[in-house]
VOBA-1610 file (N, C-alpha, C; in pm, whole numbers, padded with zeros to 5 digits, always signed):
BEGIN
Met+02346+00449-00459Met+02439+00338-00470Met+02439+00287-00614Pro+02555+00268-00679Pro+02560+00218-00815Pro+02491+00083-00827Glu+02432+00056-00946Glu+02354-00066-00966Glu+02438-00192-00945Lys+02566-00188-00990Lys+02654-00305-00974Lys+02677-00335-00825Thr+02692-00228-00747Thr+02714-00245-00603Thr+02590-00305-00537Val+02472-00257-00579Val+02347-00309-00525Val+02333-00457-00556Thr+02360-00495-00681Thr+02349-00635-00722Thr+02445-00723-00643Lys+02567-00673-00625Lys+02668-00749-00551Lys+02625-00769-00406Leu+02571-00662-00347Leu+02526-00670-00208Leu+02407-00764-00194Glu+02315-00759-00291Glu+02198-00848-00289Glu+02242-00994-00298Asn+02340-01021-00384Asn+02390-01159-00398Asn+02456-01207-00269Ser+02530-01118-00203Ser+02595-01154-00077Ser+02491-01184+00030Ile+02384-01104+00034Ile+02275-01126+00130Ile+02209-01261+00105Leu+02188-01292-00023Leu+02125-01419-00060Leu+02213-01538-00019Glu+02343-01524-00036Glu+02436-01630+00003Glu+02429-01654+00154Ile+02423-01546+00232Ile+02414-01560+00378Ile+02283-01628+00418Glu+02173-01591+00353Glu+02044-01653+00382Glu+02048-01803+00357His+02110-01843+00244His+02122-01986+00213His+02211-02056+00315Arg+02318-01989+00358Arg+02408-02047+00456Arg+02337-02069+00590Ile+02255-01972+00630Ile+02178-01985+00754Ile+02081-02103+00745Glu+02012-02115+00631Glu+01918-02226+00611Glu+01990-02361+00616Asp+02109-02368+00554Asp+02187-02494+00555Asp+02228-02531+00697Leu+02273-02432+00775Leu+02315-02459+00912Leu+02197-02504+00999Gln+02082-02440+00979Gln+01963-02479+01056Gln+01919-02621+01023Ser+01925-02656+00893Ser+01889-02792+00851Ser+01986-02895+00908Ala+02116-02860+00904Ala+02218-02951+00956Ala+02201-02973+01106Ser+02167-02868+01179Ser+02147-02880+01324Ser+02031-02972+01358Leu+01927-02971+01276Leu+01813-03059+01298Leu+01848-03205+01271Lys+01937-03225+01176Lys+01973-03362+01138Lys+02070-03427+01238Asp+02179-03354+01270Asp+02282-03417+01355Asp+02276-03370+01501His+02180-03282+01533His+02157-03236+01671His+02282-03168+01731Ile+02360-03105+01647Ile+02476-03028+01693Ile+02437-02881+01701Asp+02468-02817+01812Asp+02431-02676+01833Asp+02521-02585+01751Arg+02462-02515+01656Arg+02535-02418+01574Arg+02478-02279+01595Gly+02416-02259+01709Gly+02348-02132+01738Gly+02436-02010+01729Ala+02560-02021+01779Ala+02651-01905+01778Ala+02685-01864+01635Glu+02713-01965+01550Glu+02747-01935+01410Glu+02627-01878+01335Ile+02508-01934+01362Ile+02386-01884+01297Ile+02358-01741+01340Gln+02374-01712+01469Gln+02348-01576+01519Gln+02446-01477+01460Ser+02573-01518+01444Ser+02675-01431+01383Ser+02638-01398+01239Leu+02591-01499+01165Leu+02550-01476+01026Leu+02427-01386+01020Lys+02333-01404+01113Lys+02213-01319+01116Lys+02249-01173+01144Thr+02346-01152+01233Thr+02391-01016+01262Thr+02453-00952+01138Thr+02536-01031+01067Thr+02596-00983+00942Thr+02488-00952+00840Trp+02389-01043+00831Trp+02279-01025+00736Trp+02202-00896+00765Glu+02173-00871+00892Glu+02099-00749+00930Glu+02178-00624+00893Gly+02308-00627+00920Gly+02393-00512+00887Gly+02394-00483+00738Met+02405-00588+00657Met+02407-00571+00511Met+02272-00523+00459Gln+02163-00575+00519Gln+02030-00530+00480Gln+02011-00382+00510Arg+02053-00341+00629Arg+02040-00200+00667Arg+02120-00110+00573Lys+02239-00154+00537Lys+02322-00075+00445Lys+02255-00064+00308Leu+02205-00179+00259Leu+02141-00180+00128Leu+02019-00089+00126Phe+01933-00101+00228Phe+01807-00027+00227Phe+01823+00120+00267Ser+01935+00155+00326Ser+01959+00296+00360Ser+02003+00377+00239Glu+02044+00310+00133Glu+02098+00379+00016Glu+02018+00352-00110Leu+01892+00315-00093Leu+01808+00286-00209Leu+01774+00413-00286Ala+01774+00403-00418Ala+01727+00511-00504Ala+01574+00503-00512Pro+01507+00612-00548Pro+01360+00609-00557Pro+01307+00495-00645Tyr+01374+00467-00755Tyr+01324+00361-00844Tyr+01342+00222-00782Asp+01443+00208-00695Asp+01459+00083-00621Asp+01340+00060-00529Ile+01292+00168-00468Ile+01176+00159-00379Ile+01051+00122-00459Val+01039+00175-00580Val+00927+00138-00667Val+00930-00012-00694Lys+01049-00066-00719Lys+01062-00210-00747Lys+01024-00292-00624Ile+01061-00244-00504Ile+01025-00315-00382Ile+00873-00314-00362Ala+00810-00198-00392Ala+00665-00187-00379Ala+00593-00284-00473Arg+00660-00323-00581Arg+00601-00416-00679Arg+00648-00560-00659His+00723-00586-00553His+00780-00719-00533His+00670-00825-00533Pro+00689-00935-00608Pro+00582-01036-00620Pro+00544-01104-00488Leu+00634-01102-00388Leu+00604-01164-00259Leu+00556-01064-00155Arg+00544-00938-00193Arg+00499-00837-00098Arg+00355-00866-00056Pro+00322-00851+00076Pro+00184-00877+00120Pro+00084-00791+00046Leu-00026-00853+00007Leu-00133-00785-00065Leu-00250-00755+00030Ala-00348-00682-00021Ala-00462-00644+00062Ala-00530-00766+00124Ala-00542-00875+00047Ala-00607-00996+00098Ala-00530-01056+00215Asp-00397-01044+00213Asp-00316-01094+00324Asp-00344-01016+00451Tyr-00352-00884+00439Tyr-00382-00801+00556Tyr-00522-00832+00609Val-00617-00851+00519Val-00753-00884+00561Val-00755-01018+00635Asn-00687-01119+00579Asn-00688-01253+00638Asn-00622-01256+00776Phe-00510-01184+00791Phe-00434-01189+00916Phe-00478-01086+01020Met-00542-00980+00975Met-00567-00865+01062Met-00715-00848+01100Ile-00806-00886+01010Ile-00948-00860+01031Ile-01018-00984+01086Glu-01083-00967+01200Glu-01160-01077+01260Glu-01305-01071+01212Asp-01366-01188+01200Asp-01508-01199+01161Asp-01536-01126+01030Phe-01447-01142+00934Phe-01461-01069+00808Phe-01575-01124+00724Val-01660-01035+00675Val-01769-01071+00584Val-01753-00987+00458Glu-01723-01052+00347Glu-01700-00977+00223Glu-01833-00935+00160Leu-01833-00815+00103Leu-01950-00760+00034Leu-01916-00745-00114His-02009-00783-00200His-01981-00789-00343His-02072-00696-00424Gly-02026-00664-00544Gly-02110-00604-00647Gly-02141-00457-00632Asp-02169-00392-00749Asp-02203-00250-00750Asp-02349-00226-00786Lys-02428-00335-00803Lys-02572-00328-00835Lys-02598-00265-00972Arg-02493-00252-01053Arg-02511-00195-01186Arg-02452-00285-01295Phe-02328-00329-01270Phe-02258-00403-01375Phe-02206-00538-01328Gly-02134-00541-01217Gly-02077-00667-01171Gly-01988-00647-01051Asp-01916-00753-01016Asp-01826-00750-00900Asp-01682-00742-00947Asp-01615-00633-00913Asp-01476-00612-00953Asp-01383-00673-00848Lys-01310-00778-00888Lys-01222-00847-00794Lys-01096-00767-00761Ala-01073-00656-00831Ala-00957-00571-00801Ala-00978-00489-00675Ile-01101-00487-00624Ile-01130-00417-00499Ile-01205-00511-00405Ile-01147-00530-00285Ile-01209-00611-00181Ile-01282-00518-00084Cys-01406-00550-00052Cys-01482-00474+00048Cys-01542-00571+00149Gly-01541-00531+00275Gly-01604-00617+00373Gly-01608-00557+00512Leu-01689-00619+00598Leu-01704-00575+00736Leu-01627-00671+00827Gly-01572-00617+00934Gly-01499-00700+01028Gly-01451-00617+01145Lys-01362-00676+01225Lys-01310-00607+01343Lys-01158-00598+01339Val-01108-00479+01371Val-00965-00459+01393Val-00949-00437+01543Gly-00892-00533+01612Gly-00891-00525+01758Gly-01034-00536+01807His-01080-00434+01880His-01217-00433+01930His-01308-00342+01848Glu-01253-00282+01742Glu-01330-00185+01664Glu-01388-00249+01538Lys-01519-00230+01518Lys-01584-00275+01394Lys-01556-00173+01284Val-01518-00221+01165Val-01482-00132+01056Val-01532-00187+00923Leu-01535-00099+00824Leu-01546-00141+00684Leu-01406-00133+00627Ile-01357-00242+00570Ile-01224-00240+00510Ile-01237-00253+00359Ile-01162-00170+00288Ile-01160-00170+00142Ile-01015-00177+00097Gly-00985-00273+00011Gly-00847-00287-00035Gly-00838-00316-00183Gln-00734-00265-00245Gln-00709-00294-00386Gln-00622-00419-00394Gln-00666-00517-00471Gln-00604-00649-00474Gln-00544-00680-00612Lys-00418-00724-00612Lys-00349-00756-00737Lys-00356-00904-00772Gly-00365-00990-00672Gly-00362-01133-00697Gly-00219-01186-00694Lys-00204-01316-00667Lys-00071-01377-00656Lys-00039-01469-00773Ser-00125-01565-00799Ser-00103-01654-00913Ser-00143-01582-01041Thr-00101-01639-01153Thr-00137-01579-01283Thr-00288-01570-01299Lys-00358-01676-01258Lys-00504-01677-01269Lys-00566-01567-01185Glu-00519-01550-01062Glu-00571-01445-00973Glu-00541-01307-01028Arg-00420-01288-01081Arg-00383-01157-01134Arg-00469-01117-01252Ile-00500-01213-01336Ile-00587-01183-01450Ile-00728-01149-01399Ala-00776-01227-01301Ala-00910-01201-01245Ala-00917-01064-01179Cys-00807-01023-01115Cys-00802-00893-01047Cys-00753-00782-01139Asn-00732-00815-01266Asn-00682-00716-01364Asn-00554-00650-01314Phe-00468-00729-01248Phe-00338-00683-01198Phe-00349-00563-01104Gly-00462-00558-01032Gly-00480-00451-00934Gly-00527-00320-00992Met-00575-00321-01117Met-00625-00198-01180Met-00778-00201-01179Pro-00842-00132-01085Pro-00987-00140-01071Pro-01063-00081-01189Asn-01181-00135-01211Asn-01276-00082-01309Asn-01375+00010-01238Pro-01457+00083-01314Pro-01552+00175-01248Pro-01648+00103-01154Glu-01684-00022-01187Glu-01773-00096-01097Glu-01706-00124-00962Gly-01574-00133-00961Gly-01501-00150-00835Gly-01512-00027-00748Tyr-01497+00091-00809Tyr-01508+00216-00733Tyr-01652+00240-00688Arg-01748+00201-00772Arg-01889+00215-00732Arg-01922+00119-00618Lys-01868+00000-00624Lys-01887-00096-00515Lys-01832-00038-00385Ala-01711+00016-00392Ala-01648+00074-00273Ala-01733+00187-00216Leu-01786+00272-00302Leu-01866+00385-00255Leu-01996+00339-00191Gln-02061+00240-00252Gln-02186+00189-00193Gln-02162+00133-00053Lys-02051+00062-00036Lys-02021+00004+00096Lys-01981+00114+00196Met-01916+00220+00146Met-01883+00332+00236Met-02009+00403+00283Lys-02107+00414+00196Lys-02235+00474+00235Lys-02304+00388+00342Leu-02289+00257+00330Leu-02344+00166+00430Leu-02272+00185+00564Ala-02140+00200+00558Ala-02063+00224+00681Ala-02105+00355+00747Glu-02128+00456+00665Glu-02173+00586+00718Glu-02307+00570+00790Lys-02396+00493+00731Lys-02530+00472+00789Lys-02522+00410+00927Phe-02427+00316+00945Phe-02416+00245+01072Phe-02300+00296+01158His-02247+00413+01122His-02143+00481+01200His-02019+00393+01219Leu-01977+00330+01111Leu-01856+00246+01113Leu-01740+00317+01046Pro-01623+00318+01106Pro-01506+00378+01040Pro-01470+00300+00913Val-01405+00368+00820Val-01362+00307+00694Val-01209+00303+00690Val-01154+00187+00657Val-01009+00172+00640Val-00984+00129+00496Thr-00901+00204+00423Thr-00871+00166+00285Thr-00722+00132+00272Leu-00694+00024+00201Leu-00558-00021+00174Leu-00530+00000+00026Ile-00441+00094-00003Ile-00415+00135-00141Ile-00297+00057-00199Asp-00320-00007-00313Asp-00213-00082-00380Asp-00252-00104-00526Thr-00227-00005-00608Thr-00264-00014-00750Thr-00166+00066-00836Pro-00132+00013-00954Pro-00051+00092-01047Pro-00133+00204-01112Gly-00265+00194-01098Gly-00355+00294-01156Gly-00487+00228-01191Ala-00590+00309-01215Ala-00719+00255-01257Ala-00709+00197-01397Asn-00796+00103-01428Asn-00798+00040-01561Asn-00826+00146-01669Pro-00733+00161-01766Pro-00752+00265-01868Pro-00812+00214-01999Asp-00860+00088-02004Asp-00903+00036-02135Asp-01037+00095-02179Ile-01075+00065-02301Ile-01195+00126-02361Ile-01321+00089-02284Gly-01331-00038-02244Gly-01450-00081-02170Gly-01470-00003-02041Ala-01361+00019-01968Ala-01370+00094-01844Ala-01412+00238-01869Glu-01357+00297-01974Glu-01393+00436-02007Glu-01539+00445-02050Glu-01585+00344-02125Glu-01726+00345-02168Glu-01822+00333-02049Arg-01776+00265-01944Arg-01862+00248-01826Arg-01842+00361-01724Gly-01766+00463-01758Gly-01758+00583-01675Gly-01648+00582-01571Gln-01528+00543-01611Gln-01417+00534-01516Gln-01387+00668-01448Ala-01370+00772-01529Ala-01335+00904-01473Ala-01445+00954-01378His-01571+00934-01419His-01682+00980-01335His-01686+00903-01204Ala-01661+00773-01208Ala-01665+00691-01086Ala-01559+00737-00986Ile-01438+00765-01036Ile-01330+00810-00947Ile-01363+00948-00890Ala-01410+01039-00978Ala-01444+01175-00933Ala-01557+01172-00830Glu-01656+01086-00851Glu-01767+01075-00757Glu-01718+01025-00621Asn-01626+00927-00622Asn-01572+00877-00497Asn-01497+00985-00420Ile-01416+01062-00493Ile-01341+01170-00428Ile-01438+01270-00363Tyr-01541+01306-00437Tyr-01640+01403-00387Tyr-01712+01347-00264Glu-01761+01223-00275Glu-01840+01165-00166Glu-01754+01136-00042Met-01631+01089-00062Met-01544+01060+00052Met-01505+01188+00126Ser-01499+01298+00054Ser-01461+01425+00118Ser-01565+01470+00220Gln-01689+01419+00209Gln-01794+01459+00303Gln-01864+01341+00369Leu-01801+01225+00365Leu-01858+01107+00429Leu-01854+01124+00581Lys-01968+01104+00646Lys-01980+01134+00789Lys-01938+01016+00876Thr-01815+00976+00858Thr-01755+00871+00941Thr-01604+00879+00923Pro-01525+00840+01022Pro-01379+00848+01008Pro-01328+00760+00894Ile-01227+00810+00822Ile-01166+00735+00711Ile-01015+00733+00730Ile-00957+00615+00720Ile-00811+00597+00729Ile-00761+00541+00597Asn-00663+00606+00536Asn-00603+00559+00411Asn-00459+00515+00436Ile-00423+00396+00388Ile-00287+00347+00404Ile-00238+00290+00271Val-00125+00340+00223Val-00063+00286+00101Val+00025+00168+00142Ile-00008+00048+00091Ile+00067-00071+00130Ile+00165-00116+00021Gly+00153-00059-00099Gly+00241-00097-00209Gly+00252+00017-00309Glu+00183+00003-00420Glu+00181+00109-00521Glu+00063+00203-00497Gly+00086+00331-00514Gly-00021+00429-00506Gly-00021+00509-00634Gly-00087+00456-00736Gly-00076+00514-00870Gly-00194+00599-00910Ser-00172+00728-00925Ser-00262+00821-00994Ser-00404+00821-00937Gly-00502+00842-01025Gly-00642+00847-00983Gly-00691+00714-00931Gly-00625+00607-00973Gly-00662+00475-00922Gly-00648+00467-00772Ala-00548+00535-00718Ala-00528+00541-00572Ala-00624+00641-00509Leu-00644+00754-00575Leu-00732+00858-00520Leu-00876+00812-00507Gly-00918+00715-00590Gly-01056+00667-00588Gly-01098+00608-00455Ile-01000+00562-00374Ile-01033+00518-00238Ile-00935+00583-00138Gly-00880+00699-00177Gly-00771+00757-00099Gly-00796+00891-00033Ile-00922+00926-00010Ile-00953+01051+00059Ile-00996+01018+00202Gly-00936+01087+00300Gly-00973+01054+00438Gly-00914+01148+00541Asp-00917+01103+00666Asp-00873+01185+00779Asp-00730+01154+00821Lys-00684+01032+00793Lys-00547+00992+00822Lys-00490+00927+00698Phe-00368+00968+00662Phe-00303+00910+00545Phe-00164+00863+00587Ala-00143+00732+00585Ala-00013+00675+00621Ala+00038+00591+00503Ile+00167+00564+00504Ile+00227+00488+00396Ile+00336+00396+00451Leu+00339+00273+00402Leu+00445+00183+00444Leu+00579+00235+00392Glu+00684+00200+00463Glu+00817+00256+00439Glu+00867+00240+00296Tyr+00838+00126+00234Tyr+00887+00101+00098Tyr+00773+00093-00003Ala+00668+00169+00022Ala+00561+00189-00075Ala+00586+00323-00146Tyr+00509+00351-00248Tyr+00521+00482-00314Tyr+00383+00533-00354Tyr+00375+00663-00379Tyr+00248+00729-00411Tyr+00278+00840-00510Ser+00214+00835-00627Ser+00254+00928-00733Ser+00139+00956-00829Val+00146+01071-00893Val+00046+01110-00991Val+00055+01026-01117Ile+00170+00962-01141Ile+00191+00878-01258Ile+00305+00782-01228Ser+00306+00670-01295Ser+00416+00574-01275Ser+00545+00631-01334Pro+00661+00591-01282Pro+00788+00638-01340Pro+00800+00606-01488Glu+00751+00488-01528Glu+00759+00449-01669Glu+00671+00538-01756Gly+00549+00569-01705Gly+00460+00657-01779Gly+00516+00797-01792Cys+00574+00848-01683Cys+00636+00981-01684Cys+00752+00985-01783Ala+00835+00880-01782Ala+00951+00875-01872Ala+00906+00869-02018Ala+00798+00796-02044Ala+00748+00784-02181Ala+00698+00918-02234Ile+00641+01001-02143Ile+00590+01131-02183Ile+00703+01233-02200Leu+00792+01240-02101Leu+00894+01345-02101Leu+01016+01312-02188Trp+01057+01185-02186Trp+01178+01147-02259Trp+01150+01057-02380Lys+01023+01020-02398Lys+00984+00929-02506Lys+01057+00796-02496Asn+01095+00760-02373Asn+01173+00638-02354Asn+01155+00588-02211Gly+01101+00466-02199Gly+01078+00409-02067Gly+01204+00381-01988Glu+01319+00378-02056Glu+01446+00351-01988Glu+01485+00464-01893Asn+01421+00579-01907Asn+01449+00691-01817Asn+01364+00685-01690Ala+01302+00571-01663Ala+01216+00556-01544Ala+01289+00588-01413Pro+01416+00545-01394Pro+01486+00582-01269Pro+01497+00733-01250Glu+01525+00804-01360Glu+01535+00950-01353Glu+01398+01012-01323Ala+01293+00955-01384Ala+01158+01004-01360Ala+01116+00982-01215Ala+01150+00865-01160Ala+01115+00834-01021Ala+01178+00935-00925Lys+01300+00973-00954Lys+01368+01072-00870Lys+01299+01208-00880Ala+01260+01246-01001Ala+01196+01376-01021Ala+01056+01382-00960Leu+00986+01270-00960Leu+00848+01265-00909Leu+00840+01277-00757Gln+00951+01247-00688Gln+00955+01254-00541Gln+00836+01178-00481Leu+00836+01048-00508Leu+00722+00963-00476Leu+00741+00870-00356Thr+00856+00879-00289Thr+00882+00788-00178Thr+00809+00833-00051Ala+00804+00744+00047Ala+00738+00775+00174Ala+00801+00897+00242Lys+00934+00906+00236Lys+01003+01020+00297Lys+00966+01150+00228Asp+00953+01146+00095Asp+00912+01265+00020Asp+00771+01308+00061Leu+00681+01211+00071Leu+00542+01242+00105Leu+00529+01301+00245Leu+00609+01249+00337Leu+00608+01303+00473Leu+00662+01446+00474Arg+00767+01469+00397Arg+00829+01602+00392Arg+00733+01706+00333Phe+00653+01665+00237Phe+00560+01757+00173Phe+00428+01772+00249Gly+00411+01696+00356Gly+00289+01706+00434Gly+00173+01629+00374Ile+00199+01541+00278Ile+00093+01460+00218Ile+00062+01341+00307Ala+00166+01275+00357Ala+00150+01162+00450Ala+00160+01211+00593Asp+00078+01155+00681Asp+00084+01188+00822Asp+00193+01108+00893Glu+00220+00988+00844Glu+00314+00901+00913Glu+00368+00795+00818Ile+00494+00756+00839Ile+00554+00643+00768Ile+00549+00523+00862Ile+00492+00413+00814Ile+00485+00291+00894Ile+00607+00205+00861Gln+00688+00179+00962Gln+00814+00106+00941Gln+00788-00039+00899Glu+00874-00088+00811Glu+00868-00227+00767Glu+00983-00305+00830Pro+00972-00439+00835Pro+01081-00520+00890Pro+01209-00504+00807Ile+01322-00547+00863Ile+01448-00544+00788Ile+01432-00628+00662Gly+01465-00568+00548Gly+01449-00640+00422Gly+01316-00617+00355Ala+01230-00532+00412Ala+01099-00494+00359Ala+00990-00594+00397Ala+00868-00560+00366Ala+00750-00634+00413Ala+00748-00780+00371His+00800-00811+00252His+00794-00948+00202His+00884-01043+00279Lys+00980-00988+00356Lys+01069-01073+00437Lys+00998-01123+00563Asp+00903-01047+00613Asp+00829-01088+00733Asp+00687-01031+00727Pro+00601-01092+00646Pro+00465-01039+00629Pro+00385-01029+00759Arg+00399-01128+00847Arg+00319-01126+00970Arg+00358-01009+01061Ala+00489-00981+01066Ala+00535-00866+01147Ala+00480-00737+01088Thr+00477-00728+00955Thr+00423-00610+00888Thr+00275-00593+00919Val+00200-00703+00915Val+00058-00699+00946Val+00035-00651+01090Cys+00114-00703+01183Cys+00100-00662+01324Cys+00128-00514+01343Thr+00231-00465+01274Thr+00265-00322+01283Thr+00153-00236+01226Leu+00102-00277+01110Leu-00006-00203+01045Leu-00131-00202+01133Lys-00162-00316+01191Lys-00280-00327+01276Lys-00270-00233+01396Ser-00153-00227+01459Ser-00136-00140+01575Ser-00154+00007+01538His-00109+00043+01418His-00127+00182+01373His-00275+00212+01345Ile-00345+00118+01284Ile-00488+00139+01257Ile-00566+00155+01387Val-00537+00070+01485Val-00603+00080+01616Val-00576+00216+01678Lys-00452+00262+01666Lys-00414+00393+01720Lys-00493+00505+01651Tyr-00503+00498+01518Tyr-00575+00602+01444Tyr-00725+00601+01479Leu-00781+00481+01493Leu-00923+00470+01528Leu-00952+00531+01665Glu-00863+00504+01760Glu-00879+00560+01894Glu-00877+00713+01890Glu-00789+00767+01806Glu-00777+00912+01794Glu-00898+00973+01726Leu-00941+00914+01615Leu-01046+00974+01533Leu-01184+00964+01597Lys-01209+00857+01673Lys-01344+00841+01729Lys-01373+00942+01841Thr-01273+01012+01888Thr-01295+01115+01991Thr-01333+01250+01931Ile-01322+01261+01797Ile-01348+01389+01731Ile-01492+01392+01681Pro-01571+01495+01715Pro-01708+01507+01664Pro-01709+01509+01511Ile-01813+01453+01451Ile-01820+01440+01305Ile-01808+01575+01235Asp-01875+01678+01286Asp-01868+01810+01223Asp-01724+01861+01220Lys-01655+01843+01331Lys-01516+01885+01340Lys-01428+01801+01248Leu-01459+01671+01239Leu-01382+01581+01153Leu-01394+01623+01006Leu-01515+01655+00963Leu-01536+01697+00824Leu-01467+01830+00795Glu-01469+01918+00894Glu-01402+02047+00879Glu-01250+02028+00863Arg-01194+01940+00947Arg-01051+01910+00939Arg-01016+01845+00807Arg-01101+01754+00759Arg-01077+01686+00632Arg-01076+01784+00516Tyr-01172+01875+00517Tyr-01179+01978+00412Tyr-01053+02064+00414His-01015+02108+00533His-00897+02194+00546His-00771+02119+00502Arg-00763+01992+00533Arg-00646+01912+00497Arg-00622+01913+00346Tyr-00729+01892+00269Tyr-00712+01883+00124Tyr-00706+02019+00056Arg-00746+02122+00127Arg-00730+02258+00073Arg-00588+02309+00089Thr-00517+02253+00186Thr-00381+02304+00217Thr-00272+02201+00194Ile-00306+02086+00140Ile-00209+01976+00129Ile-00095+02010+00033Gly+00023+01959+00064Gly+00139+01977-00023Gly+00210+02108-00002Lys+00329+02117-00061Lys+00412+02239-00052Lys+00471+02271-00188Tyr+00490+02398-00214Tyr+00550+02438-00341Tyr+00627+02568-00321Glu+00709+02601-00418Glu+00787+02725-00413Glu+00754+02813-00531Glu+00757+02944-00509Glu+00733+03040-00618Glu+00859+03121-00639Glu+00892+03146-00764Glu+01010+03230-00794Glu+00963+03368-00837
//
């Protein structure tokens, strides 16, 4: 869909939303029933949303995955995990706020949950380094996964990062080694692992907590070896080619499912997750419960064998 058409449609949707809010406020004040008119506007709104989201370009999906109101890992933990106890620190350097780790229950199942956190306010985003974990974050995650393995607890990871922190300090503290060690250890961790991309899935930063037995992705999230802007800067020497790069990278949920990288696409509410965070949390929770029920019936030896085979055969390619 041309950008002008998208903008026009977005503005029309916004106008309808404001009109619905005005009618609801007026009904509360004068006690006049405007239900029929409100329902008609909601039906129109849903139709326009479906049209808009059915014709999104890959780079539009990237923008949705980065939406400032999109639910973050902390939101899923707060709404989905019961009796949550957060675990801190890597016992070497410090506590990386870009990665949340803790024990709790999803439904009736006790789990270790690990999520990459971006933060909401400016202060939180700076503290979380905008969701770009440091090596101490990956080491913290691995230590807690080893604890989960010891007590036979499944691991659930929520992936949402533009990539691992690439600055000098992170490299000096062993960023590449920390990610590589996590990939190696997770590949043979003797407990079920579920990976879910809830927003951005960028490069090795995502892989550092992204190895497991089930891999799902929210409908308007993305997963890629590099960001569209980074790809454009390398190939075209110009970040303005990011939309073209996003298309070439084939990073959307539908692409991942087609290539056999993702096991399932988790549907989002009309208008994406930020329009109804609680509904998104409920949907995600039901999928996690379903995956846990499936994985706990598989013997550990068989689970590790399947995990190994999965990553040896993942993806599709063509030869000329």
